[in-house]
N, CA and C of each residue as an Amber inpcrd file, in Angstrom:
protein
   267
  17.6100000 -11.8840000 149.5600000  18.7280000 -12.2110000 148.5410000
  18.4310000 -11.2750000 147.2850000  17.3220000 -10.6710000 147.0750000
  17.0030000  -9.8800000 145.9780000  16.7560000 -10.5850000 144.6380000
  16.4270000 -11.8020000 144.8480000  16.2220000 -12.6260000 143.6120000
  14.7480000 -12.7020000 143.2150000  13.8470000 -12.2070000 144.1240000
  12.3950000 -12.2020000 143.7030000  11.7080000 -10.9180000 144.2690000
  10.6370000 -10.6760000 143.8310000   9.9070000  -9.4190000 144.3480000
   8.5340000  -9.3600000 143.7410000   7.8190000  -8.3450000 144.1470000
   6.4740000  -8.1910000 143.5290000   6.5950000  -7.6510000 142.0980000
   5.6660000  -8.1850000 141.2260000   5.7280000  -7.7600000 139.8220000
   5.6570000  -6.2800000 139.6540000   4.8760000  -5.7380000 140.4380000
   4.6170000  -4.2450000 140.3490000   5.8650000  -3.3880000 140.6550000
   6.9280000  -4.0190000 141.2500000   8.0910000  -3.2430000 141.5940000
   9.1580000  -3.4580000 140.6700000   8.9810000  -3.6990000 139.3780000
   9.9740000  -3.8190000 138.4890000  10.3610000  -2.4580000 137.9920000
  11.7980000  -2.2580000 137.8890000  12.3510000  -0.9970000 137.3000000
  12.1810000  -1.1400000 135.7970000  11.3860000  -0.4120000 135.2100000
  11.3360000  -0.5850000 133.6870000  12.3810000   0.0250000 132.9570000
  13.3040000   0.5940000 133.6020000  14.5170000   1.1570000 132.7840000
  15.6170000   0.1740000 132.8000000  15.4140000  -0.9550000 133.4730000
  16.5090000  -2.0820000 133.4660000  15.9550000  -3.2540000 132.5150000
  17.0810000  -3.9410000 132.1310000  16.9100000  -5.2250000 131.3670000
  17.0700000  -6.3430000 132.3920000  16.2360000  -7.2950000 132.3970000
  16.1920000  -8.4240000 133.3680000  16.3920000  -9.7120000 132.5580000
  17.3520000 -10.5090000 133.0170000  17.4160000 -11.8260000 132.3480000
  18.8260000 -12.1420000 131.9620000  18.9850000 -13.4100000 131.3520000
  20.2990000 -13.8600000 130.9170000  20.3680000 -13.5490000 129.3640000
  21.4670000 -13.0070000 128.9650000  21.5170000 -12.3960000 127.5480000
  20.8640000 -13.3860000 126.5250000  21.3090000 -14.6830000 126.2880000
  20.7870000 -15.4570000 125.1890000  19.3580000 -15.6350000 125.2430000
  18.6870000 -15.4530000 126.4230000  17.1980000 -15.7110000 126.6570000
  16.4400000 -14.4300000 126.5990000  17.1290000 -13.3730000 126.3350000
  16.4150000 -11.9970000 126.2990000  16.0380000 -11.7520000 124.8590000
  14.7820000 -11.3620000 124.6300000  14.3110000 -11.1620000 123.3180000
  14.8830000  -9.8110000 122.7080000  15.0430000  -9.8640000 121.2880000
  15.6680000  -8.6680000 120.7350000  15.0610000  -7.3460000 120.9820000
  13.6680000  -7.2530000 121.0290000  13.0620000  -6.0250000 121.3670000
  13.3150000  -5.6140000 122.7530000  13.5850000  -6.5350000 123.7240000
  13.8320000  -6.1240000 125.0480000  15.3480000  -5.5770000 125.0900000
  16.2180000  -6.1000000 124.3360000  17.6200000  -5.5560000 124.2710000
  17.6230000  -4.0550000 123.6650000  16.5930000  -3.8810000 122.8390000
  16.3860000  -2.4560000 122.3010000  15.6550000  -1.5910000 123.0820000
  15.4730000  -1.9780000 124.4120000  14.8170000  -1.2470000 125.4740000
  13.3450000  -0.9890000 125.2410000  12.6770000  -1.8940000 124.5150000
  11.2080000  -1.8950000 124.3890000  10.7080000  -2.6660000 125.5460000
   9.3910000  -2.5420000 125.8410000   8.8510000  -3.2280000 126.9140000
   8.7380000  -4.7420000 126.8590000   8.7460000  -5.4170000 127.8980000
   8.5030000  -6.9220000 127.8750000   7.1800000  -7.1290000 127.4430000
   6.8380000  -8.1430000 126.6470000   5.4400000  -8.4890000 126.1000000
   5.3490000 -10.0530000 126.0570000   4.1960000 -10.4380000 125.6660000
   4.0120000 -11.9010000 125.5680000   4.9640000 -12.3730000 124.4190000
   5.1750000 -11.6360000 123.4110000   5.9990000 -11.9470000 122.3460000
   7.4510000 -12.2070000 122.7570000   7.9760000 -11.3780000 123.6790000
   9.1490000 -11.5360000 124.1750000   9.4040000 -12.7250000 124.9840000
   8.3460000 -13.1600000 125.7780000   8.3250000 -14.2940000 126.4250000
   8.4260000 -15.5350000 125.5920000   7.7600000 -15.3880000 124.3460000
   7.7330000 -16.5360000 123.3800000   9.2010000 -16.6970000 122.9150000
   9.9170000 -15.5960000 122.6910000  11.3670000 -15.7420000 122.2910000
  12.1070000 -16.5190000 123.2780000  11.8860000 -16.1440000 124.6140000
  12.6250000 -16.8280000 125.5930000  12.2810000 -18.2420000 125.7630000
  11.0280000 -18.6250000 125.5590000  10.6040000 -19.9890000 125.4360000
  11.2770000 -20.7200000 124.3390000  11.4410000 -20.1100000 123.1580000
  12.1860000 -20.7350000 122.0680000  13.6900000 -21.0810000 122.5520000
  14.2140000 -20.1860000 123.3020000  15.7060000 -20.4050000 123.8250000
  15.6900000 -21.6930000 124.7220000  14.5690000 -21.7950000 125.5940000
  14.4910000 -22.8790000 126.5870000  14.2870000 -24.0360000 125.8220000
  13.5140000 -24.0330000 124.6690000  13.2920000 -25.1900000 123.7330000
  14.6120000 -25.7040000 123.2470000  15.3750000 -24.7040000 122.7750000
  16.7160000 -25.0070000 122.2420000  17.5450000 -25.7140000 123.3080000
  17.6220000 -25.3580000 124.4490000  18.2740000 -26.0080000 125.5340000
  17.8280000 -27.4660000 125.7830000  16.4370000 -27.5230000 125.7750000
  15.8780000 -28.8760000 125.9850000  16.2710000 -29.8960000 124.9150000
  16.2030000 -29.4220000 123.6380000  16.6400000 -30.1740000 122.3940000
  18.0600000 -30.5680000 122.4010000  18.8430000 -29.6330000 122.6910000
  20.3160000 -29.8670000 122.5330000  21.1900000 -30.1190000 123.7950000
  20.5550000 -29.7950000 124.8050000  21.3800000 -29.9080000 126.2050000
  22.4520000 -28.9140000 126.2660000  22.3910000 -27.8810000 125.3340000
  23.4270000 -26.8190000 125.3330000  22.6680000 -25.4730000 125.6720000
  23.4310000 -24.5750000 126.2580000  22.8000000 -23.2000000 126.4580000
  22.9020000 -22.5380000 125.1220000  21.9310000 -21.6630000 124.7890000
  22.0400000 -20.9550000 123.5630000  23.2660000 -20.0900000 123.5500000
  23.9770000 -19.9710000 122.4860000  25.1480000 -19.1500000 122.2680000
  26.2860000 -19.5220000 123.3960000  26.3680000 -20.8340000 123.8190000
  27.4620000 -21.0750000 124.7960000  28.7940000 -21.0210000 124.3050000
  29.0170000 -20.8760000 122.9920000  30.3030000 -20.7320000 122.3480000
  30.6810000 -19.2790000 122.2030000  29.8460000 -18.3980000 122.8140000
  30.2150000 -16.8730000 122.6470000  30.2180000 -16.1480000 123.9170000
  30.8850000 -14.9990000 123.9560000  30.8990000 -14.1510000 125.1690000
  29.5010000 -13.6140000 125.2320000  28.8680000 -13.4850000 126.3600000
  27.6100000 -12.7810000 126.5310000  27.8710000 -11.2920000 126.7400000
  28.2100000 -10.6050000 125.6400000  28.5110000  -9.2300000 125.6820000
  27.6910000  -8.3940000 124.6340000  28.1250000  -7.1860000 124.5290000
  27.3720000  -6.2320000 123.5940000  27.3870000  -6.7740000 122.2410000
  28.4270000  -7.4990000 121.7730000  28.4660000  -7.9070000 120.4010000
  27.3310000  -9.0300000 120.1970000  27.2240000  -9.8820000 121.2210000
  26.1200000 -10.9250000 121.0610000  24.8080000 -10.2170000 121.1410000
  24.5650000  -9.1780000 121.9760000  23.3590000  -8.3870000 121.9900000
  23.0230000  -7.8660000 120.6420000  24.0010000  -7.3380000 119.9700000
  23.8380000  -6.6590000 118.4950000  23.4790000  -7.8110000 117.6780000
  24.1400000  -8.9040000 117.7240000  23.8160000 -10.0170000 116.8310000
  22.4330000 -10.5770000 116.9800000  21.9950000 -10.7470000 118.3280000
  20.6860000 -11.1410000 118.5060000  19.5640000 -10.0720000 117.8350000
  19.9140000  -8.7770000 118.0530000  18.9950000  -7.8340000 117.4200000
  18.9960000  -7.8560000 115.9570000  20.1810000  -8.3680000 115.2810000
  20.1320000  -8.5360000 113.8870000  19.5690000  -9.8390000 113.4090000
  18.9700000 -10.6570000 114.3960000  18.4020000 -11.8760000 113.9050000
  19.1970000 -13.2220000 113.9880000  20.3970000 -13.0470000 114.5150000
  21.2640000 -14.2830000 114.6900000  20.5680000 -15.1860000 115.7240000
  20.6210000 -16.4300000 115.4330000  20.0450000 -17.4000000 116.4290000
  20.9580000 -18.5960000 116.5600000  20.9390000 -19.2920000 117.6060000
  21.7080000 -20.5800000 117.7390000  21.3860000 -21.5770000 116.6700000
  22.4200000 -22.2300000 116.1460000  22.2480000 -23.1880000 115.1360000
  21.7800000 -24.5370000 115.7680000  20.8520000 -25.2300000 115.0920000
  20.2550000 -26.5130000 115.5080000  20.0190000 -27.2380000 114.2260000
  20.2280000 -28.6250000 114.2390000  19.9770000 -29.4470000 113.0510000
  19.0730000 -30.5300000 113.4340000  18.6270000 -31.1230000 112.3670000
  17.5330000 -32.2230000 112.5200000  18.1820000 -33.5280000 113.1790000
  19.4190000 -33.6090000 113.4410000  20.0270000 -34.7030000 114.1790000
  19.5930000 -34.4810000 115.7400000  19.5110000 -33.1360000 116.0560000
  19.2810000 -32.7850000 117.4000000  17.6320000 -32.7720000 117.7770000
  16.9350000 -32.4050000 116.7910000  15.5070000 -32.1830000 117.0320000
  14.7650000 -32.3870000 115.7590000  13.4550000 -32.9440000 115.7850000
  12.7640000 -32.9690000 114.5920000  12.4970000 -31.5880000 113.8860000
  12.2550000 -31.5560000 112.7210000  12.1300000 -30.3860000 111.8180000
  10.9250000 -29.5870000 112.4080000   9.7810000 -30.2060000 112.8470000
   8.5930000 -29.5850000 113.3320000   9.0000000 -28.8560000 114.5950000
   9.7150000 -29.3830000 115.4780000  10.3010000 -28.7810000 116.6810000
  11.1510000 -27.4770000 116.3290000  11.9670000 -27.6830000 115.3600000
  13.0010000 -26.6290000 115.0230000  12.0840000 -25.5070000 114.3580000
  11.0980000 -25.8040000 113.5990000  10.2950000 -24.6140000 113.1240000
   9.4770000 -24.0210000 114.1640000   9.0130000 -24.7400000 115.1270000
   8.2800000 -24.1030000 116.2480000   9.1050000 -23.1040000 117.0180000
  10.4620000 -23.5360000 117.1020000  11.3710000 -22.5130000 117.8060000
  11.5610000 -21.3210000 117.2110000
């Protein structure tokens, strides 16, 4: 199916992932790092807290990619998650 493979066979010229979960530095074509994994974890935490996909109200296009690179993040409030959880994200 092509959904999995050896880690060593990754094409480093491609971006892998679903747009809202991909870290800004990866969208800028920099290498995947532990830090970019932490960004993705934050988006997973958002989904767990809210039950909504990050940026579910937007098209997953180049405009969203540019906004993510500018620091735009999905909104969350203290009714959806405790402040300490929000700060961790």
